Residue frames as a rotation matrix with the C-alpha (Angstrom) as fourth column:
MET 1
0.587 0.809 0.000 0.00
0.809 -0.587 0.000 0.00
0.000 0.000 -1.000 0.00
GLU 2
-0.594 -0.804 0.033 1.51
0.803 -0.591 0.071 3.28
-0.038 0.069 0.997 -1.07
PHE 3
-0.062 0.511 -0.857 0.42
0.259 -0.821 -0.508 6.87
-0.964 -0.254 -0.081 -0.80
ASN 4
0.041 0.172 0.984 -1.05
0.999 0.017 -0.044 8.18
-0.025 0.985 -0.171 -4.05
LEU 5
-0.490 -0.362 -0.793 0.42
0.472 -0.875 0.108 11.67
-0.733 -0.322 0.600 -4.32
LEU 6
-0.968 0.172 0.185 -1.15
0.100 -0.415 0.904 12.37
0.232 0.894 0.384 -7.71
MET 7
-0.118 0.981 -0.151 -4.61
0.691 0.191 0.698 11.57
0.714 -0.022 -0.700 -6.37
CYS 8
0.009 0.056 -0.998 -3.90
0.906 -0.424 -0.015 13.80
-0.424 -0.904 -0.054 -3.35
ALA 9
-0.878 -0.384 -0.286 -3.00
0.222 -0.856 0.467 16.62
-0.425 0.347 0.836 -5.72
VAL 10
-0.684 0.703 0.193 -6.33
0.184 -0.090 0.979 16.18
0.706 0.705 -0.067 -7.52
VAL 11
0.118 0.775 -0.620 -8.39
0.858 0.235 0.457 15.78
0.500 -0.586 -0.637 -4.34
ALA 12
-0.479 -0.373 -0.795 -6.75
0.757 -0.634 -0.159 18.90
-0.444 -0.678 0.586 -2.86
LEU 13
-0.940 0.202 0.274 -8.77
0.037 -0.738 0.674 20.86
0.338 0.644 0.687 -5.43
VAL 14
-0.221 0.932 -0.288 -12.05
0.747 0.352 0.564 19.76
0.627 -0.091 -0.774 -3.81
PRO 15
-0.058 0.248 -0.967 -11.94
0.879 -0.447 -0.167 22.32
-0.474 -0.860 -0.192 -0.95
LEU 16
-0.856 -0.282 -0.434 -11.28
0.069 -0.893 0.444 25.10
-0.513 0.350 0.784 -3.45
VAL 17
-0.784 0.619 0.037 -14.20
0.078 0.040 0.996 24.11
0.615 0.784 -0.080 -5.67
MET 18
-0.054 0.787 -0.614 -16.49
0.902 0.303 0.308 23.51
0.428 -0.537 -0.726 -2.69
GLY 19
-0.415 -0.169 -0.894 -15.42
0.676 -0.715 -0.179 26.83
-0.608 -0.679 0.411 -1.17
PHE 20
-0.996 0.075 -0.044 -16.37
-0.083 -0.678 0.730 28.62
0.025 0.731 0.682 -4.38
LEU 21
-0.389 0.908 -0.156 -19.81
0.253 0.268 0.929 27.03
0.886 0.322 -0.334 -4.21
TRP 22
-0.009 0.398 -0.917 -20.37
0.954 0.278 0.111 27.05
0.300 -0.874 -0.382 -0.42
TYR 23
-0.199 -0.184 -0.963 -19.10
0.671 -0.741 0.003 30.56
-0.714 -0.646 0.271 0.32
GLY 24
-0.978 -0.136 0.160 -20.21
0.209 -0.575 0.791 32.02
-0.015 0.806 0.591 -3.01
PRO 25
-0.650 0.755 -0.081 -23.50
-0.750 -0.655 -0.092 33.54
-0.122 0.001 0.992 -4.10
ILE 26
-0.388 0.511 -0.767 -24.92
-0.331 0.700 0.633 30.11
0.860 0.499 -0.102 -4.94
LEU 27
0.009 0.369 -0.930 -25.18
0.646 0.707 0.286 29.00
0.763 -0.603 -0.232 -1.30
PHE 28
0.518 0.252 -0.817 -24.04
0.854 -0.107 0.509 30.86
0.041 -0.962 -0.271 1.82
LYS 29
-0.349 -0.755 0.555 -22.13
0.697 -0.605 -0.384 33.99
0.626 0.253 0.738 0.75
ASN 30
-0.033 0.390 0.920 -24.46
-0.230 -0.899 0.372 36.51
0.973 -0.200 0.119 2.36
ALA 31
0.914 0.402 -0.064 -25.03
-0.052 0.272 0.961 34.56
0.403 -0.875 0.269 5.57
TRP 32
0.409 -0.842 -0.353 -21.31
0.903 0.430 0.020 33.80
0.135 -0.327 0.935 5.96
MET 33
-0.390 -0.573 0.720 -20.26
0.491 -0.792 -0.364 37.40
0.779 0.211 0.590 5.29
LYS 34
0.373 0.597 0.710 -22.76
-0.360 -0.612 0.704 38.63
0.855 -0.519 -0.014 7.86
GLU 35
0.946 0.041 -0.321 -21.53
0.242 0.570 0.785 36.13
0.215 -0.821 0.529 10.48
VAL 36
0.150 -0.969 -0.198 -17.86
0.988 0.140 0.065 37.08
-0.035 -0.205 0.978 10.04
GLY 37
0.462 0.125 -0.878 -18.55
0.371 -0.926 0.063 40.79
-0.806 -0.355 -0.474 9.64
PHE 38
-0.682 -0.689 0.245 -17.31
0.481 -0.169 0.861 41.11
-0.552 0.704 0.446 6.06
THR 39
0.462 0.719 -0.519 -18.66
-0.164 -0.506 -0.847 43.38
-0.871 0.476 -0.117 3.37
ASP 40
0.819 -0.164 0.549 -18.01
0.571 0.313 -0.759 43.28
-0.048 0.935 0.350 -0.37
GLU 41
0.762 -0.543 0.351 -15.66
-0.366 -0.810 -0.459 46.25
0.534 0.222 -0.816 0.14
SER 42
0.433 -0.619 0.655 -13.69
-0.804 0.064 0.591 44.56
-0.408 -0.783 -0.470 2.94
MET 43
0.654 -0.151 0.741 -13.14
0.262 0.964 -0.035 41.54
-0.709 0.217 0.671 0.71
GLN 44
0.929 -0.309 0.206 -11.24
0.108 -0.306 -0.946 43.67
0.355 0.901 -0.251 -1.81
GLY 45
0.518 -0.802 0.296 -7.47
-0.750 -0.593 -0.295 43.99
0.412 -0.069 -0.909 -1.82
ALA 46
0.598 -0.309 0.739 -6.57
-0.406 0.679 0.612 40.57
-0.691 -0.666 0.280 -0.44
ASN 47
-0.378 -0.776 -0.505 -3.68
-0.908 0.205 0.364 38.66
-0.179 0.597 -0.782 -1.96
MET 48
0.602 0.783 0.157 -5.87
-0.728 0.619 -0.296 35.95
-0.329 0.064 0.942 -3.48
ALA 49
0.421 -0.527 -0.738 -2.96
-0.449 0.586 -0.674 34.14
0.788 0.615 0.010 -5.15
LEU 50
-0.678 -0.686 0.264 -1.34
-0.533 0.212 -0.819 33.67
0.506 -0.696 -0.509 -1.74
ILE 51
-0.221 0.687 0.692 -4.62
-0.871 0.180 -0.456 32.69
-0.438 -0.704 0.559 -0.10
PHE 52
0.777 0.551 -0.305 -5.52
-0.629 0.663 -0.405 30.12
-0.021 0.506 0.862 -2.78
GLY 53
0.136 -0.825 -0.549 -1.95
-0.476 0.432 -0.766 28.83
0.869 0.365 -0.333 -2.98
LEU 54
-0.768 -0.419 0.485 -1.65
-0.604 0.219 -0.767 28.23
0.215 -0.881 -0.421 0.74
SER 55
0.120 0.894 0.432 -5.17
-0.874 0.301 -0.380 26.82
-0.470 -0.332 0.818 0.86
TYR 56
0.680 0.077 -0.729 -4.20
-0.569 0.682 -0.459 24.32
0.463 0.727 0.507 -1.82
VAL 57
-0.393 -0.893 -0.220 -1.06
-0.436 0.392 -0.810 23.29
0.810 -0.223 -0.543 0.10
LEU 58
-0.652 0.215 0.727 -3.08
-0.717 0.136 -0.684 22.79
-0.246 -0.967 0.065 3.29
SER 59
0.486 0.872 -0.065 -5.72
-0.825 0.432 -0.365 20.85
-0.290 0.231 0.929 1.35
PHE 60
0.273 -0.497 -0.824 -2.98
-0.511 0.650 -0.562 18.63
0.815 0.574 -0.077 -0.06
LEU 61
-0.777 -0.564 0.278 -1.79
-0.506 0.298 -0.809 17.87
0.373 -0.770 -0.517 3.48
LEU 62
-0.178 0.817 0.548 -5.36
-0.822 0.183 -0.540 17.02
-0.542 -0.547 0.639 4.47
ALA 63
0.668 0.435 -0.604 -5.80
-0.725 0.562 -0.398 14.73
0.166 0.704 0.690 1.46
PHE 64
-0.206 -0.852 -0.481 -2.47
-0.542 0.509 -0.669 13.02
0.815 0.123 -0.566 2.16
MET 65
-0.872 -0.114 0.476 -3.49
-0.485 0.331 -0.809 12.14
-0.065 -0.937 -0.344 5.72
LEU 66
0.024 0.995 0.094 -7.08
-0.914 0.060 -0.401 11.39
-0.404 -0.076 0.911 4.78
GLN 67
0.056 -0.069 -0.996 -5.95
-0.711 0.697 -0.089 8.42
0.701 0.713 -0.010 2.69
THR 68
-0.820 -0.479 -0.313 -4.88
-0.140 0.698 -0.702 6.57
0.555 -0.532 -0.639 5.82
LEU 69
-0.773 0.565 0.289 -8.23
-0.407 -0.093 -0.908 7.21
-0.486 -0.820 0.302 7.48
VAL 70
0.212 0.932 -0.295 -10.55
-0.852 0.028 -0.522 6.17
-0.478 0.362 0.800 4.66
ILE 71
0.348 -0.172 -0.922 -8.56
-0.621 0.694 -0.364 3.29
0.702 0.699 0.135 3.13
HIS 72
0.821 0.097 0.563 -8.47
-0.546 0.423 0.723 0.49
-0.168 -0.901 0.400 5.68
GLN 73
0.869 -0.487 -0.089 -5.78
0.403 0.800 -0.444 -1.46
0.288 0.350 0.891 3.87
PHE 74
0.236 -0.800 0.552 -3.19
-0.378 -0.598 -0.706 1.10
0.895 -0.042 -0.444 5.04
GLY 75
0.419 -0.009 0.908 -3.58
-0.908 0.024 0.419 -0.33
-0.026 -1.000 0.002 8.52
VAL 76
0.990 -0.044 0.138 -2.70
0.047 0.999 -0.020 -3.83
-0.137 0.026 0.990 7.37
SER 77
0.511 -0.853 0.108 0.68
0.349 0.091 -0.933 -2.88
0.785 0.515 0.344 5.95
SER 78
-0.003 -0.534 0.846 1.67
-0.634 -0.653 -0.414 -0.80
0.773 -0.537 -0.337 8.96
THR 79
0.685 0.303 0.663 0.57
-0.716 0.449 0.534 -3.56
-0.136 -0.841 0.524 11.34
LEU 80
0.951 -0.301 0.068 2.81
0.309 0.927 -0.215 -6.08
0.001 0.226 0.974 9.59
MET 81
0.484 -0.812 0.327 5.85
-0.083 -0.414 -0.906 -3.79
0.871 0.412 -0.268 9.40
LYS 82
0.338 -0.481 -0.809 8.65
0.902 0.410 0.133 -4.46
0.268 -0.775 0.573 11.87
ALA 83
0.853 -0.051 -0.519 9.92
0.249 -0.834 0.492 -1.66
-0.458 -0.549 -0.699 14.07
GLY 84
0.055 -0.888 -0.456 12.49
-0.162 -0.459 0.874 0.48
-0.985 0.026 -0.169 12.32
GLU 85
-0.607 -0.243 0.757 11.72
0.634 0.426 0.645 -0.84
-0.479 0.872 -0.105 8.85
THR 86
-0.507 0.394 -0.767 10.29
-0.479 -0.868 -0.130 1.25
-0.717 0.301 0.629 6.06
ALA 87
-0.111 0.470 -0.876 9.04
-0.938 0.243 0.249 -1.57
0.330 0.849 0.414 3.85
LEU 88
0.660 0.399 0.637 7.62
-0.577 0.812 0.089 -5.05
-0.481 -0.426 0.766 4.20
THR 89
-0.234 -0.746 -0.624 10.01
-0.922 0.374 -0.101 -7.93
0.308 0.552 -0.775 3.53
GLY 90
-0.944 -0.329 0.014 10.06
-0.319 0.901 -0.294 -11.70
0.084 -0.282 -0.956 3.75
ALA 91
-0.721 0.676 -0.152 7.07
0.689 0.723 -0.056 -13.51
0.072 -0.145 -0.987 5.21
GLU 92
-0.287 0.617 -0.733 5.31
0.344 -0.648 -0.680 -10.24
-0.894 -0.447 -0.026 6.05
LEU 93
-0.574 0.021 -0.819 5.51
-0.670 -0.587 0.455 -9.12
-0.471 0.810 0.351 2.43
THR 94
-0.932 0.225 -0.284 4.18
-0.009 0.769 0.639 -12.47
0.363 0.598 -0.715 1.19
TYR 95
-0.522 0.769 -0.368 1.32
0.788 0.271 -0.552 -12.36
-0.325 -0.578 -0.748 3.71
PHE 96
-0.307 0.384 -0.871 0.49
-0.084 -0.923 -0.377 -8.78
-0.948 -0.042 0.316 2.73
GLN 97
-0.776 -0.024 -0.630 0.48
-0.624 -0.118 0.773 -9.60
-0.093 0.993 0.077 -0.99
ASP 98
-0.829 0.509 -0.231 -1.82
0.435 0.847 0.306 -12.58
0.351 0.153 -0.924 -0.39
PHE 99
-0.400 0.673 -0.622 -4.06
0.653 -0.267 -0.709 -10.48
-0.643 -0.690 -0.332 1.86
MET 100
-0.427 0.193 -0.883 -4.30
-0.425 -0.905 0.008 -7.68
-0.798 0.379 0.469 -0.71
ALA 101
-0.929 0.090 -0.360 -5.02
-0.298 0.394 0.869 -10.15
0.220 0.915 -0.339 -3.52
GLN 102
-0.616 0.714 -0.333 -7.95
0.719 0.682 0.133 -11.50
0.322 -0.157 -0.933 -1.54
TYR 103
0.196 0.736 -0.649 -9.23
0.950 -0.307 -0.061 -8.45
-0.244 -0.604 -0.759 0.34
GLY 104
-0.693 -0.692 -0.200 -7.58
0.636 -0.718 0.281 -5.41
-0.338 0.068 0.939 -1.26
ASP 105
-0.794 0.422 0.437 -10.72
0.095 -0.623 0.776 -4.08
0.600 0.658 0.455 -2.87
ARG 106
-0.075 0.787 -0.612 -12.99
0.933 0.273 0.236 -4.40
0.353 -0.553 -0.755 0.17
PHE 107
0.476 0.416 -0.775 -14.60
0.725 -0.685 0.078 -1.18
-0.498 -0.599 -0.627 1.35
ARG 108
-0.676 -0.708 -0.204 -13.01
0.407 -0.590 0.698 0.76
-0.615 0.388 0.687 -1.53
THR 109
-0.055 0.742 0.668 -16.09
0.968 -0.125 0.218 2.64
0.246 0.658 -0.712 -2.66
PHE 110
-0.547 -0.048 0.836 -16.99
0.103 -0.995 0.010 6.30
0.831 0.092 0.549 -2.88
GLY 111
0.454 0.855 0.249 -19.79
-0.198 -0.176 0.964 5.81
0.869 -0.487 0.089 -0.36
HIS 112
0.636 -0.273 -0.722 -17.55
0.725 0.531 0.438 4.15
0.264 -0.802 0.536 2.20
GLY 113
-0.482 -0.875 0.049 -14.91
0.830 -0.474 -0.294 6.87
0.281 -0.101 0.954 1.91
ALA 114
-0.361 0.442 0.821 -17.58
-0.086 -0.892 0.443 9.58
0.929 0.090 0.360 2.07
LEU 115
0.718 0.622 -0.313 -19.01
0.205 0.240 0.949 8.02
0.665 -0.746 0.045 5.22
HIS 116
0.241 -0.717 -0.654 -15.61
0.970 0.174 0.167 8.08
-0.006 -0.675 0.738 6.91
GLY 117
-0.664 -0.470 0.582 -14.99
0.536 -0.842 -0.069 11.61
0.522 0.266 0.810 5.66
ALA 118
0.110 0.803 0.585 -18.31
-0.139 -0.571 0.809 12.80
0.984 -0.170 0.050 7.06
MET 119
0.775 0.139 -0.617 -17.56
0.526 0.400 0.751 11.10
0.351 -0.906 0.237 10.38
ILE 120
-0.290 -0.931 -0.222 -14.19
0.952 -0.256 -0.167 12.86
0.099 -0.260 0.961 10.53
GLY 121
-0.548 0.164 0.820 -15.96
0.133 -0.951 0.279 16.13
0.826 0.262 0.500 9.84
LEU 122
0.481 0.863 0.157 -18.57
-0.099 -0.124 0.987 15.50
0.871 -0.490 0.026 12.52
PHE 123
0.917 -0.026 -0.398 -16.32
0.369 0.436 0.821 14.04
0.152 -0.899 0.410 15.21
VAL 124
-0.090 -0.970 -0.225 -13.07
0.979 -0.128 0.162 15.94
-0.186 -0.206 0.961 14.64
VAL 125
-0.681 -0.223 0.698 -13.70
0.501 -0.836 0.222 19.18
0.534 0.501 0.681 12.75
LEU 126
0.245 0.887 0.392 -17.01
0.190 -0.440 0.878 20.13
0.951 -0.140 -0.276 14.40
PRO 127
0.722 0.032 -0.692 -15.76
0.689 0.057 0.722 19.77
0.063 -0.998 0.019 17.99
VAL 128
-0.354 -0.916 -0.189 -12.59
0.906 -0.386 0.173 21.76
-0.231 -0.110 0.967 17.22
MET 129
-0.671 0.135 0.729 -14.41
0.340 -0.817 0.465 24.51
0.659 0.560 0.502 15.36
GLY 130
0.405 0.914 -0.015 -17.26
0.365 -0.147 0.919 24.52
0.838 -0.378 -0.394 17.86
THR 131
0.392 -0.351 -0.851 -14.90
0.906 -0.011 0.422 24.92
-0.157 -0.936 0.314 20.81
ASN 132
-0.724 -0.680 0.113 -13.06
0.688 -0.700 0.190 27.78
-0.050 0.216 0.975 19.12
ALA 133
-0.397 0.652 0.646 -16.37
0.266 -0.592 0.761 29.42
0.878 0.474 0.062 18.23
LEU 134
0.556 0.603 -0.572 -17.58
0.705 0.022 0.709 29.25
0.440 -0.797 -0.413 21.83
PHE 135
0.068 -0.625 -0.778 -14.55
0.856 -0.363 0.367 31.12
-0.512 -0.691 0.510 23.10
GLU 136
-0.892 -0.369 0.263 -14.65
0.453 -0.706 0.544 33.56
-0.015 0.604 0.797 20.19
ARG 137
-0.439 0.825 -0.356 -18.34
0.044 -0.376 -0.925 34.21
-0.898 -0.422 0.129 20.96
LYS 138
-0.897 0.136 -0.421 -19.38
-0.435 -0.098 0.895 33.19
0.081 0.986 0.147 17.46
SER 139
-0.051 0.990 0.130 -22.95
-0.955 -0.010 -0.297 32.25
-0.293 -0.139 0.946 16.62
PHE 140
0.017 0.201 0.979 -24.44
-0.021 0.979 -0.201 28.83
-1.000 -0.017 0.020 15.96
LYS 141
0.928 0.371 -0.024 -24.97
-0.005 -0.050 -0.999 29.92
-0.372 0.927 -0.044 12.36
TYR 142
0.377 -0.883 -0.278 -21.23
-0.926 -0.356 -0.125 30.63
0.011 0.305 -0.952 12.02
VAL 143
-0.436 -0.518 0.736 -20.40
-0.582 0.786 0.209 27.12
-0.686 -0.338 -0.644 13.26
ALA 144
0.337 0.663 0.669 -23.07
0.135 0.669 -0.731 25.52
-0.932 0.336 0.136 11.09
ILE 145
0.916 -0.014 -0.401 -21.85
-0.382 -0.338 -0.860 27.24
-0.123 0.941 -0.315 7.91
ASN 146
0.133 -0.977 -0.169 -18.15
-0.980 -0.104 -0.171 26.55
0.150 0.189 -0.971 8.47
ALA 147
-0.485 -0.276 0.830 -18.39
-0.509 0.861 -0.011 23.06
-0.711 -0.427 -0.558 9.98
GLY 148
0.550 0.758 0.350 -21.00
-0.060 0.454 -0.889 22.13
-0.833 0.468 0.296 7.38
TYR 149
0.675 -0.399 -0.621 -18.57
-0.734 -0.270 -0.623 23.12
0.081 0.876 -0.475 4.66
TRP 150
-0.366 -0.927 0.085 -15.83
-0.930 0.362 -0.067 20.89
0.032 -0.104 -0.994 6.10
ILE 151
-0.188 0.365 0.912 -18.15
-0.313 0.858 -0.407 17.95
-0.931 -0.362 -0.047 6.76
VAL 152
0.839 0.543 0.046 -19.37
-0.095 0.230 -0.969 17.94
-0.536 0.808 0.245 3.17
THR 153
0.560 -0.687 -0.464 -15.94
-0.803 -0.311 -0.508 18.71
0.205 0.657 -0.725 1.72
ILE 154
-0.459 -0.768 0.447 -14.08
-0.848 0.529 0.037 16.02
-0.265 -0.362 -0.894 3.67
ALA 155
0.189 0.600 0.777 -16.84
-0.149 0.800 -0.582 13.53
-0.971 -0.006 0.240 2.81
ILE 156
0.952 0.140 -0.272 -16.30
-0.275 -0.003 -0.962 14.22
-0.136 0.990 0.035 -0.90
MET 157
0.144 -0.979 -0.143 -12.52
-0.960 -0.103 -0.262 14.08
0.242 0.175 -0.954 -0.51
GLY 158
-0.381 -0.260 0.887 -12.75
-0.642 0.765 -0.052 10.79
-0.665 -0.590 -0.458 1.40
GLY 159
0.577 0.690 0.436 -15.07
-0.111 0.595 -0.796 9.31
-0.809 0.411 0.420 -1.19
ILE 160
0.826 -0.321 -0.464 -12.77
-0.526 -0.140 -0.839 10.16
0.205 0.937 -0.284 -4.08
LEU 161
-0.174 -0.963 0.205 -9.70
-0.979 0.147 -0.139 8.89
0.104 -0.225 -0.969 -2.27
CYS 162
-0.194 0.138 0.971 -11.32
-0.477 0.852 -0.217 5.64
-0.857 -0.506 -0.100 -1.19
GLN 163
0.769 0.592 0.243 -12.67
-0.056 0.441 -0.896 4.93
-0.637 0.675 0.372 -4.67
PHE 164
0.965 -0.262 0.001 -9.70
-0.022 -0.085 -0.996 5.98
0.261 0.961 -0.088 -6.79
ALA 165
0.375 -0.890 0.260 -6.47
-0.925 -0.378 0.039 6.20
0.064 -0.256 -0.965 -4.74
């Protein structure tokens, strides 16, 4: 089992596309801008190349780690690896190859990855964002918009990774 860097590079585009939709005029632009105190004028003048570039890098890091959480077969290889080794060898390699030949495609569907992605959004992102929002005195609507974005986005990312990585 190897990390699929090319697929991570593709999946890292999902938060950008979803952000365009979620925070744009199609869905929640006005509600989000009101909750964060932005106006159309205050949005002007930002270095969008830097913002999108760094967002893409951070999304790539998320996609890279997300593979290990939505593709169960990653756990098999790491469980068989001996301490200090970076690759399977000998009997462990043979066992892993046999295991993957028989079970390697189990739970490798978009729906399964999306389920795990949504669970990560609900049980990791929401508590972190919710806690921050409580101390920042942000509204429920603020949390719902932002956590909702990440729950849906990570679900899509997880689905694509599980199906195609």
